[in-house]
matplotlib code that plots the C-alpha trace (Angstrom):
import matplotlib.pyplot as plt

x = [178.4, 175.9, 172.9, 169.8, 167.7, 164.0, 160.7, 157.8, 154.2, 151.9, 148.4, 145.7, 142.5, 142.1, 138.3, 136.2, 132.9, 131.6, 134.5, 132.7, 133.9, 137.5, 139.1, 137.9, 134.6, 135.2, 135.0, 138.6, 139.5, 137.3, 139.5, 142.2, 140.3, 141.3, 139.2, 140.8, 140.8, 142.7, 145.1, 145.7, 146.5, 149.0, 150.8, 150.8, 151.9, 154.9, 155.7, 156.1, 158.4, 160.6, 163.5, 163.7, 163.4, 166.4, 164.8, 163.5, 159.9, 158.2, 154.3, 153.1, 149.5, 148.6, 145.9, 145.4, 141.9, 140.3, 141.0, 144.4, 143.7, 142.2, 145.6, 147.6, 146.0, 146.5, 150.1, 150.9, 149.2, 151.8, 154.7, 155.0, 154.9, 153.6, 154.4, 151.2, 151.1, 148.7, 147.1, 146.8, 144.3, 141.7, 142.1, 139.0, 136.6, 134.2, 136.6, 139.8, 141.8, 141.4, 144.4, 144.4, 144.8, 147.7, 149.2, 148.2, 149.6, 153.0, 152.8, 152.5, 155.7, 154.2, 156.0, 154.2, 154.7, 153.6, 150.9, 150.8, 148.3, 145.3, 145.4, 144.3, 145.9, 148.9, 151.9, 154.1, 152.1, 151.8, 153.1, 156.7, 155.1, 152.0, 154.1, 156.4, 153.4, 151.8, 154.9, 155.8, 152.4, 151.8, 155.0, 154.6, 151.6, 152.5, 155.4, 153.3, 151.2, 153.9, 156.6, 158.9, 160.5, 158.6, 161.3, 159.2, 156.8, 154.7, 153.5, 149.5, 148.3, 151.8, 152.5, 156.1, 158.6, 162.2, 160.9, 158.3, 161.4, 163.2, 160.3, 160.2, 163.7, 163.3, 160.4, 162.9, 162.0, 164.8, 162.8, 160.2, 158.0, 156.5, 154.2, 156.8, 157.4, 161.1, 163.4, 165.9, 166.6, 167.6, 169.1, 167.6, 168.2, 169.5, 166.5, 166.2, 163.4, 162.0, 159.5, 156.5, 154.4, 150.9, 148.5, 144.6, 141.8, 141.7, 145.7, 146.2, 148.5, 150.5, 151.6, 152.9, 154.7, 156.1, 157.2, 158.9, 160.6, 162.2, 160.7, 161.1, 157.8, 155.4, 158.1, 158.4, 154.6, 154.2, 156.8, 155.4, 152.2, 153.2, 155.2, 152.2, 150.0, 152.6, 152.6, 148.7, 148.7, 151.1, 149.2, 145.3, 146.3, 142.7, 141.1, 143.2, 141.5, 138.0, 139.6, 141.3, 137.6, 136.1, 138.9, 139.0, 135.1, 135.4, 138.4, 136.6, 133.5, 135.4, 137.1, 133.6, 132.1, 135.2, 134.7]
y = [-81.9, -79.6, -78.2, -80.3, -79.1, -77.9, -78.9, -76.7, -77.8, -75.0, -75.7, -73.1, -73.8, -77.0, -77.5, -79.8, -79.9, -76.7, -75.4, -71.9, -71.2, -70.7, -68.4, -66.8, -68.4, -68.0, -71.1, -70.7, -71.1, -73.7, -75.8, -75.6, -76.4, -79.7, -81.7, -82.4, -86.3, -86.0, -83.6, -86.1, -88.6, -86.5, -86.0, -89.8, -90.4, -87.6, -89.3, -92.7, -91.1, -89.5, -92.1, -92.0, -88.2, -86.3, -83.0, -80.9, -80.5, -77.4, -77.3, -73.9, -72.3, -69.1, -66.7, -67.0, -68.6, -69.8, -73.5, -72.8, -73.8, -77.3, -77.3, -76.6, -79.4, -82.0, -80.9, -81.1, -84.5, -85.7, -83.9, -81.3, -77.4, -75.2, -72.1, -69.8, -66.9, -64.4, -61.5, -58.9, -56.9, -59.8, -60.6, -60.6, -60.8, -63.6, -66.7, -65.5, -65.7, -63.2, -61.3, -63.3, -66.8, -65.5, -64.9, -68.5, -70.1, -68.3, -69.3, -73.0, -72.9, -72.3, -70.0, -67.1, -65.2, -62.2, -63.1, -59.3, -56.5, -56.9, -60.0, -57.2, -57.1, -58.5, -57.8, -58.0, -55.2, -52.9, -49.5, -49.6, -47.6, -49.8, -53.0, -51.8, -51.1, -54.3, -55.9, -53.4, -52.9, -56.6, -57.6, -54.6, -55.9, -59.5, -58.3, -56.4, -59.5, -61.9, -59.9, -61.3, -60.0, -61.4, -62.1, -64.8, -64.2, -65.6, -64.0, -63.9, -66.2, -66.6, -63.3, -63.1, -60.9, -59.8, -56.4, -58.3, -59.5, -56.1, -54.7, -57.8, -57.3, -53.6, -54.5, -56.8, -60.0, -62.6, -65.6, -65.2, -68.3, -68.3, -70.9, -72.1, -76.0, -76.1, -76.9, -74.3, -71.5, -68.1, -65.1, -62.1, -58.6, -60.1, -62.5, -65.9, -67.1, -70.5, -72.2, -74.5, -77.3, -76.5, -78.8, -78.9, -80.3, -83.5, -84.3, -87.8, -88.3, -90.6, -87.5, -85.8, -88.9, -89.3, -85.7, -86.4, -89.1, -87.1, -88.9, -87.2, -87.7, -85.5, -82.8, -83.1, -82.8, -79.9, -77.9, -78.7, -77.7, -74.4, -73.6, -74.3, -71.9, -69.0, -69.4, -69.4, -66.5, -64.6, -65.7, -65.4, -62.3, -61.2, -64.5, -66.6, -66.1, -67.1, -70.4, -71.1, -70.9, -73.2, -75.4, -75.6, -75.9, -79.0, -80.3, -79.9, -81.6, -84.6, -84.7, -84.7, -87.4, -89.7, -92.8]
z = [68.1, 66.1, 67.5, 66.6, 64.1, 64.8, 62.9, 63.9, 63.5, 63.2, 65.0, 65.3, 67.3, 69.6, 70.0, 72.3, 70.9, 69.3, 66.9, 67.1, 70.6, 69.7, 67.2, 64.2, 62.5, 58.9, 56.7, 56.1, 59.8, 60.4, 58.4, 61.5, 64.2, 65.4, 67.7, 71.3, 70.7, 67.5, 69.0, 72.0, 69.2, 67.6, 70.9, 71.3, 68.1, 68.5, 71.8, 70.1, 67.5, 70.1, 70.0, 66.3, 65.4, 64.1, 65.3, 68.5, 67.6, 68.7, 68.9, 67.8, 68.1, 66.3, 66.8, 70.6, 70.6, 73.8, 72.9, 73.7, 77.3, 76.0, 74.3, 77.2, 79.2, 76.6, 76.4, 80.2, 80.0, 77.7, 79.4, 76.6, 76.5, 73.7, 72.1, 71.9, 69.8, 70.7, 68.5, 71.3, 69.9, 70.1, 73.8, 75.5, 72.6, 71.7, 71.0, 71.9, 75.3, 78.2, 79.7, 82.6, 80.7, 78.8, 82.1, 83.4, 80.3, 81.2, 84.9, 83.4, 81.6, 78.1, 75.5, 75.0, 71.3, 69.2, 66.5, 65.8, 67.4, 65.0, 62.6, 59.5, 56.6, 54.9, 56.9, 53.5, 52.1, 55.1, 55.4, 57.6, 60.3, 60.5, 60.5, 63.4, 65.4, 65.0, 66.4, 68.7, 70.3, 70.7, 72.0, 74.7, 75.5, 76.2, 78.0, 80.6, 81.3, 81.5, 83.5, 80.6, 77.4, 74.3, 71.6, 69.7, 67.0, 64.1, 60.9, 60.7, 57.9, 56.6, 54.8, 55.2, 53.4, 54.4, 55.4, 57.9, 59.7, 59.4, 61.5, 63.8, 64.7, 65.1, 68.0, 69.8, 68.2, 67.7, 66.6, 63.8, 62.5, 59.1, 57.3, 54.9, 55.5, 55.9, 58.7, 57.5, 59.6, 57.8, 59.5, 58.6, 60.3, 63.5, 63.5, 62.8, 60.7, 60.9, 59.1, 60.2, 58.9, 58.8, 60.6, 59.6, 61.0, 59.2, 59.1, 60.7, 63.5, 61.3, 59.4, 62.1, 63.2, 59.6, 59.8, 63.2, 61.9, 59.0, 56.4, 53.3, 51.5, 53.7, 53.9, 50.2, 49.7, 51.9, 50.3, 47.0, 48.0, 49.2, 46.2, 44.2, 46.2, 45.9, 42.1, 42.1, 44.2, 41.5, 38.9, 39.8, 42.0, 43.6, 42.7, 44.8, 47.8, 46.2, 44.5, 48.4, 49.8, 47.6, 47.7, 51.7, 51.9, 49.5, 51.7, 55.2, 53.9, 52.3, 56.1, 57.8, 55.6, 55.9, 58.0]

ax = plt.figure().add_subplot(projection="3d")
ax.plot(x, y, z, "-o")
ax.set_aspect("equal")
plt.show()
């Protein structure tokens, strides 16, 4: 019998009341800040889908915002564990985890992985030495905190390229997550490269349940949206970020006024 395929969901901040207390505070970042109650709805929907899913569901959390502690509490209440990708250069700064909290997450059985050292710049365009330093410094610090080797990582902001995987592998990473919405696993330089389906603040529980059940429609929609964004980035070059901010601001406003 073959190994069950994985379907990874990419969350960011889980927030209780004030979204600004966890993670980045840019308008774009706000679209990833999921209210704790909605996250609990996601967990219940995933539990209801357990008997029908063809996948091993992975719940991943990027950046290392302080809301990771709320996420961990909710996960444990639901009998789940998460995989938290930490930006080590932000530890102890406003809105982000402290070193002792990373240690606590590890003690509680959650996975700890690298999200790079700085979260600055686009990894796919970094000089080779900077790229290797991003992975190596982060993995080394996290290993010192947890007392365990760090073998998994996620690419900040999804700026993936083969050279990013090559540098990650050189830093000892064997499992690298991107933000391409796919269940395929690619082998690059001795490193498994896995895609993820990004969850935003407005994503309903019904959608993650449909993904978990293996429904083709949400997977196709996410893949098409991702592909169109790549084309738009190529065609608009420097204007893409401005277009993205306008779209996400509009989408967040629609979500806030929807009953």
